[in-house]
C-alpha positions in Angstrom: -55.8 134.1 -80.0 -52.1 133.5 -79.8 -49.8 133.6 -82.7 -47.5 130.9 -83.7 -44.5 132.4 -81.9 -46.3 132.7 -78.8 -47.3 129.1 -79.0 -43.7 128.2 -79.5 -42.7 130.2 -76.5 -45.4 128.6 -74.5 -44.3 125.2 -75.7 -40.7 125.9 -74.9 -41.7 127.2 -71.5 -43.7 124.1 -70.8 -40.9 121.9 -71.9 -38.5 123.8 -69.6 -40.9 123.5 -66.8 -41.4 119.8 -67.5 -37.6 119.2 -67.5 -36.8 121.3 -64.4 -39.0 119.4 -62.0 -37.1 116.1 -62.3 -33.9 118.0 -62.1 -34.9 119.7 -58.9 -36.0 116.4 -57.4 -32.6 114.8 -58.3 -30.8 117.8 -56.9 -32.7 117.6 -53.6 -32.0 113.9 -53.4 -28.3 114.4 -54.2 -28.0 117.0 -51.4 -29.6 114.6 -48.9 -27.4 111.7 -50.0 -24.4 113.9 -49.7 -25.5 115.1 -46.3 -25.9 111.5 -45.2 -22.5 110.5 -46.6 -20.9 113.4 -44.8 -22.6 112.5 -41.6 -21.5 108.9 -42.0 -18.0 110.1 -42.6 -18.0 112.3 -39.5 -19.4 109.3 -37.5 -16.8 107.0 -38.8 -14.1 109.6 -38.0 -15.5 109.9 -34.5 -15.6 106.2 -34.0 -12.1 105.9 -35.4 -10.8 108.5 -33.1 -12.5 106.9 -30.1 -11.1 103.5 -31.1 -7.6 105.0 -31.4 -8.0 106.7 -28.0 -9.3 103.5 -26.4 -6.4 101.6 -27.9 -3.9 104.2 -26.6 -5.4 104.0 -23.1 -5.1 100.2 -23.1 -1.6 100.4 -24.4 -0.8 102.9 -21.7 -2.3 100.6 -19.0 -0.4 97.6 -20.3 2.7 99.7 -20.4 2.2 100.8 -16.8 1.6 97.2 -15.7 4.7 96.0 -17.4 6.7 98.8 -15.9 5.3 97.9 -12.4 6.3 94.3 -12.9 9.7 95.4 -14.1 10.1 97.7 -11.0 9.1 94.8 -8.6 11.4 92.4 -10.4 14.2 94.9 -10.2 13.5 95.3 -6.4 13.6 91.6 -5.9 16.8 91.3 -7.8 18.3 94.1 -5.8 17.2 92.4 -2.6 18.6 89.1 -3.8 21.8 90.8 -4.7 21.9 92.4 -1.2 21.4 89.0 0.4 24.1 87.4 -1.7 26.4 90.3 -0.8 25.7 89.8 2.9 26.2 86.0 2.5 29.5 86.6 0.8 30.5 89.0 3.6 29.6 86.3 6.2 31.5 83.6 4.3 34.4 85.9 4.0 34.4 86.6 7.8 34.1 82.9 8.5 37.0 82.2 6.2 39.0 84.8 7.9 38.0 83.4 11.3 38.9 79.8 10.2 42.2 81.0 8.9 42.8 82.7 12.2 41.9 79.5 14.1 44.1 77.4 11.8 46.9 79.8 12.5 46.3 79.6 16.2 46.1 75.9 16.0 49.4 75.7 14.2 51.0 77.9 16.9 49.4 75.8 19.7 50.6 72.6 18.0 54.1 74.0 17.8 53.9 75.1 21.4 52.6 71.7 22.5 55.3 70.0 20.6 57.8 72.2 22.3 56.2 71.6 25.7 56.2 67.8 25.1 59.8 67.9 24.1 60.6 69.9 27.2 58.5 67.6 29.3 60.3 64.6 28.0 63.6 66.1 28.7 62.4 67.1 32.2 61.1 63.6 32.7 64.3 62.0 31.7 66.2 64.4 34.0 63.8 63.6 36.8 64.2 59.9 36.2 67.9 60.2 36.3 67.7 62.3 39.5 65.3 59.9 41.1 67.5 57.0 40.2 70.5 58.8 41.7 68.7 59.8 44.9 66.9 56.4 45.4 69.7 54.2 44.3 67.1 52.2 42.2 66.8 51.8 38.5 63.4 52.0 36.8 63.0 48.2 36.8 64.1 48.0 40.4 61.6 50.7 41.4 58.8 48.8 39.6 59.7 45.6 41.5 59.8 47.5 44.8 56.4 49.1 44.1 54.9 45.7 43.2 56.3 44.3 46.5 54.6 47.2 48.4 51.3 46.4 46.6 51.8 42.7 47.5 52.3 43.5 51.1 49.3 45.8 51.1 47.2 43.0 49.5 48.4 40.5 52.2 47.3 42.9 54.9 44.0 43.4 53.2 43.3 39.7 52.8 44.3 39.1 56.4 41.8 41.8 57.4 39.1 40.0 55.2 39.9 36.7 56.9 39.4 38.3 60.3 36.2 39.8 59.1 34.9 36.4 57.9 35.7 35.0 61.4 33.8 37.8 63.0 30.9 37.2 60.7 30.9 33.5 61.6 30.8 34.3 65.3 27.8 36.7 64.9 25.7 34.3 62.8 23.1 33.7 65.5 22.6 37.5 65.9 22.3 37.9 62.1 19.7 35.3 61.8 17.7 37.1 64.5 18.1 40.3 62.5 16.9 38.6 59.4 13.8 37.4 61.1 13.2 41.0 62.4 13.9 42.4 58.9 11.4 40.0 57.4 8.8 41.2 59.9 9.6 44.9 59.2 9.5 44.2 55.4 6.0 42.7 55.8 4.8 45.9 57.4 6.7 48.3 55.1 4.4 50.6 53.1 5.4 49.6 49.6 5.4 45.9 50.3 2.1 46.1 52.2 0.5 48.0 49.3 1.8 45.5 46.8 1.0 42.2 48.6 -1.9 42.9 51.0 -4.4 44.7 48.8 -6.5 43.7 45.7 -8.2 46.1 43.4 -11.6 45.2 41.9 -12.9 47.1 39.0 -16.5 48.3 38.9 -18.7 48.9 35.8 -19.6 52.3 37.2 -19.4 54.3 40.4 -23.1 53.6 41.3 -22.0 50.1 42.4 -20.1 51.7 45.3 -23.5 52.7 46.8 -24.8 49.2 46.3 -21.8 47.6 47.9 -22.1 49.9 50.9 -25.9 49.4 51.2 -28.4 51.1 53.3 -26.7 52.3 56.5 -23.7 50.3 55.5 -25.3 46.9 56.1 -24.0 45.3 52.8 -20.3 46.3 53.4 -20.5 45.2 57.1 -21.9 41.8 56.1 -19.3 41.4 53.4 -16.4 42.2 55.7 -17.7 40.0 58.4 -18.1 37.0 56.1 -14.8 37.4 54.3 -12.6 38.8 57.0 -11.2 41.5 54.7 -11.5 45.3 54.8 -13.3 46.9 51.9 -12.0 50.4 51.1 -14.4 52.5 48.9 -12.4 55.6 48.3 -12.4 58.4 45.7 -10.7 56.3 43.0 -13.2 56.1 40.2 -14.7 52.6 39.4 -12.4 50.8 41.8 -12.9 49.1 45.2 -9.8 47.9 47.2 -9.8 44.8 49.3 -7.2 44.8 52.1 -6.1 41.8 54.2 -2.8 40.1 55.2 -4.4 36.7 54.5 -4.1 36.0 50.7 -6.8 33.3 50.7 -9.3 35.6 52.3 -8.5 38.3 49.7 -9.0 35.8 46.9 -12.3 34.7 48.3 -13.5 38.3 48.7 -12.4 39.2 45.2 -14.3 36.3 43.6 -17.4 36.9 45.7 -17.4 40.6 45.0 -16.9 40.0 41.2 -19.8 37.5 41.3 -22.0 40.1 43.1 -21.1 42.8 40.7 -21.9 40.6 37.7 -25.2 39.5 39.2 -26.2 43.1 40.3 -28.2 41.9 43.3 -26.2 43.0 46.4 -27.9 42.3 49.8 -26.8 40.3 52.9 -28.4 37.0 51.9 -26.9 37.2 48.4 -23.5 38.2 49.8 -23.6 35.1 52.1 -24.3 32.9 49.1 -21.6 34.5 46.9 -19.0 34.1 49.7 -19.9 30.4 50.1 -19.6 29.8 46.4 -16.3 31.7 46.3 -14.9 29.6 49.1 -15.8 26.4 47.3 -14.3 27.7 44.1 -11.0 28.7 45.9 -10.8 25.3 47.7 -11.2 23.6 44.3 -8.6 25.8 42.8 -6.2 25.1 45.6 -6.6 21.3 45.3 -6.3 21.4 41.5 -3.2 23.7 41.8 -1.6 21.4 44.4 -2.2 18.4 42.2 -0.7 20.1 39.2 2.4 21.1 41.2 2.9 17.5 42.5 2.4 16.2 39.0 4.9 18.7 37.5 7.5 17.7 40.1 6.7 14.0 39.9 5.9 13.2 43.5 2.9 11.4 45.1 1.6 13.4 48.1 -1.1 12.6 50.6 -4.4 14.1 49.6 -4.5 16.2 52.8 -1.3 18.1 51.7 -2.5 19.0 48.2 -4.9 21.8 49.2 -2.2 23.2 51.6 0.4 23.1 48.7 -2.2 24.8 46.5 -2.5 27.6 49.0 1.0 28.7 48.2 -0.3 29.7 44.8 -1.9 32.8 46.4 1.1 33.6 48.6 3.9 36.1 47.6 7.3 36.6 49.2 9.1 39.8 48.1 7.2 39.5 44.8 8.1 35.8 44.3 5.2 33.4 44.0 5.6 30.8 46.7 4.3 27.8 44.8 6.6 28.5 41.8 9.4 29.0 44.3 8.7 25.6 45.9 8.7 23.9 42.4 11.9 25.6 41.5 13.6 24.5 44.8 12.4 21.0 44.1 14.0 21.0 40.6 17.3 22.6 41.9 17.5 20.1 44.8 16.9 17.2 42.3 19.7 18.4 40.0 22.1 18.9 42.9 21.4 15.3 44.2 21.9 13.9 40.7 25.2 15.7 40.4 26.3 14.2 43.7 25.2 10.8 42.7 22.4 10.6 45.3 18.8 9.5 45.1 17.0 12.5 43.8 13.5 11.5 45.0 13.9 12.7 48.7 15.4 15.9 47.5 12.7 16.9 45.1 10.0 15.8 47.6 11.5 17.9 50.4 12.0 20.8 48.0 8.4 20.9 47.0 7.2 20.7 50.7 9.9 22.9 52.3 7.6 26.0 52.5 4.3 24.1 53.2 4.3 25.8 56.6 3.6 29.2 55.0 0.1 27.8 54.1 -0.8 28.1 57.9 1.6 30.7 59.2 -1.2 33.2 59.4 -3.2 30.8 61.6 -0.5 29.0 63.7 2.2 30.8 65.7 5.8 30.0 65.1 8.4 29.9 62.2 7.0 28.5 59.0 9.8 25.9 58.7 8.8 24.3 62.0 5.1 24.5 61.2 5.8 22.8 57.9 7.8 20.1 59.5 5.0 19.4 62.0 2.5 19.2 59.1 4.8 16.7 57.2 5.2 14.6 60.3 1.5 14.6 61.0 0.7 13.3 57.4 3.3 10.5 57.5 6.3 12.0 55.7 9.6 10.2 56.5 12.0 11.7 59.0 14.6 12.9 56.4 11.9 15.0 54.7 10.7 16.4 58.0 14.2 17.3 59.1 14.9 19.0 55.7 11.8 21.1 56.0 12.6 22.1 59.6 16.3 22.9 58.9 16.0 24.9 55.7 16.1 28.2 57.6 18.4 27.0 60.3 15.8 26.6 63.1 17.2 23.1 63.6 20.5 21.5 62.5 20.5 19.7 59.2 20.9 16.0 59.9 21.1 14.6 56.3 22.5 15.5 52.9 19.0 16.1 51.7 18.5 18.9 54.3 21.8 20.6 53.2 20.7 20.4 49.6 17.3 22.0 50.4 19.1 24.9 52.2 21.3 25.4 49.1 18.4 25.1 46.6 16.3 27.5 48.6 19.1 30.1 48.7 19.7 29.7 45.0 16.1 30.1 44.1 15.6 33.2 46.2 19.0 34.8 45.3 19.0 34.4 41.5 18.7 37.6 39.5 15.0 38.6 39.0 13.6 36.2 41.6 12.6 38.8 44.0 11.5 42.4 43.5 13.9 45.2 44.0 12.9 48.9 43.6 13.6 49.7 39.9 15.0 53.2 40.6 17.3 51.9 43.3 18.5 49.1 41.1 19.3 51.4 38.2 21.0 53.9 40.6 23.2 51.2 42.0 24.3 50.1 38.5 25.0 53.7 37.5 27.0 54.4 40.6 29.1 51.3 40.0 29.9 52.2 36.4 30.5 55.9 37.3 33.0 54.9 40.0 34.9 52.6 37.6 34.9 55.3 34.9 36.4 57.9 37.2 39.9 56.6 36.6 41.7 58.2 33.6 43.1 54.8 32.5 39.5 53.4 32.1 37.9 53.5 28.6 34.6 51.9 29.5 32.9 50.1 32.4 29.9 47.8 32.4 27.9 46.5 35.3 26.8 42.9 34.7 24.9 40.1 36.4 22.5 42.5 38.2 25.4 44.5 39.6 27.3 41.5 40.9 30.2 42.1 38.5 31.7 45.2 36.9 33.9 44.7 33.8 36.4 47.5 33.2 38.1 48.1 29.8 41.3 50.1 30.1 43.2 52.1 27.5 46.2 49.9 26.6 48.4 53.0 25.9 47.8 54.4 29.4 47.9 51.2 31.5 50.4 48.3 31.5 49.5 44.8 32.7 50.9 45.6 36.2 48.9 48.9 36.3 45.7 47.0 35.3 46.2 44.6 38.2 46.6 47.6 40.6 43.6 49.3 39.0 41.4 46.3 39.8 42.6 46.3 43.4 41.9 50.1 43.7 38.4 49.9 42.2 37.5 47.0 44.5 38.7 49.0 47.6 36.7 52.1 46.5 33.6 50.1 46.0 33.9 48.7 49.5 34.4 52.2 51.0 31.9 54.3 49.0 29.0 52.0 47.9 26.4 50.0 49.7 25.5 46.7 48.1 24.3 43.2 49.0 26.7 40.2 48.6 29.9 40.6 46.7 30.9 42.5 43.5 33.6 41.1 41.2 35.9 43.6 39.4 37.3 42.4 36.1 39.9 44.6 34.4 40.4 43.9 30.6 43.5 45.2 28.8 44.1 44.3 25.1 46.3 45.9 22.4 45.4 45.2 18.8 47.6 45.8 15.8 46.0 46.0 12.3 47.7 46.3 9.0 46.3 46.2 5.4 48.0 44.3 2.6 47.6 46.1 -0.7 
C-alpha cells in the first residue's frame, strides 16, 4: 500500500499529465497555423513579385510602343522638313529665275525703246530722203498712190466687163454643160446612193431567207412585179431597194413592209401586197396633190392632181420637188404682187412648172417641155404653158409670168440650205475664206457669212487707215478670185472703227 506522499506524487504526476496533453495539442496546432501563415506569406510574396514583374513587362512594352511611335513621328517630321526645305530651294530658284527674267525684260525693253527711237529717226530720214528724191510730199505721194489704185481698179472692172460679155456669148454652151452636169450628177455615186436606194429594216436576219425564197423565186417575183432591184447583202437586219424610179421604190417599200408584217412571203402573197401598195401610193399621190393645190390656193384639173402628188416622192439635189413647186408658187405670187400684176397666173404656173418631172422617167425629153405638153393637154391657158416650157430656157419666155417663174425657180433652188452640199466641203470652203482674209497683218478678225457668199473683215484701226481699208478690200477680193474656187460671187466687206472710252469719276 502506498503512503500519503506517494499518493501525493501520484496525484501531482497525474495532474501534470492531464495538463500537458492539452498543451501539446495547442502547441501542435500553433505550429501548423504558423506553417500555414508562413506558406501564405510566401505565396503572397510570390504573387506580389509576379504582379510586379508583369507590370514591369507591360510598362516596358508600352514604353517601347511609345518610343516606336515617337521614332516614326520624328521620321515623318524629318521627311516633311526635307520636303519643305526642297520646296524652299525650288521657290528660291524660281525667284532667282524670275528676277533674271525681269532683269532681261528690262534690258530688252530698254533695247526695244532704243531701236524704236532709232527706227523713228531712220524713218524720218528716209521720208525726207524719199521726198527729196521723188519730189513728192507725203500727202502728194498718198494721192499718187490712190490714183494708181484707181487706175488699176478701172483696168480690173474693164476686164470684168469683157468677161461678162464673153459669158453672155457662151450662154448656149453653158446651158448644154448644165444639162450634162445634171446627168452626171444623177449618176454620181454619192447622189445615187442618196436618192436611188431605200433601206427596209427587218425584225431579224431570218427574213432574208424568206424574201429570197426557195431557189430565189420570191425575190424574182418581187423584182418583176415592182421593177426594183432587191439587194440582200451582209448588212444585218436590212434589205436595200434600188431603182431610179421613186414611185416604184415607194411601192416596193410599202409592199415589202406589208409582207414582213404579215410573215407570209410567197409569189401569190407578193402579188397581192404589191397591188395594195400601188393602190395606197396612188391614193397618197392624189391626196398629196390635193393638199398642195389647196395650200397654194389654185383649182387644178383632177387628172393633174396625181401627177402633182408624184413630185412628193421626187428629190433633186436633196430638195423635195413638191415643196420646191409650192415654194416657187409662193415666190412668184409675191413677185407678181410687188409688180402690181395679177398673182393668180404666177402662182398657178409656179405650182405646175416642174409637173413634167412626174413623167420624165417614162417620156423622153426635157421635163419643162414634157410639163408644158401635159398642161396643154389638160386645158391650161397658153401663158401657163409658156411659163412651164420656158422656165429652163428651152423656149423663149413670152410673158411676164414666164419671166417671174424663171426668177422664182432660181431663187428657190439657190437659197442657202435648199440643196445639199457636202458638209465637209462646205466647212472647208468657209475656213479657207476666213483663213485667206486673216492672213493680212492689218486684219483682226474675219467671218464668212451667208453660206460663204460674204466675208466680213474687221481691221485693226491702229494699223490701217480708211484708205488702206479700201485697198485691203480690193486685195482680198483679188486673192479670192485667184486662189479659191467658189460658185457665184463673194462680197468682201472691210470694217474699220476706232472707239474712245473715258470714265468720269
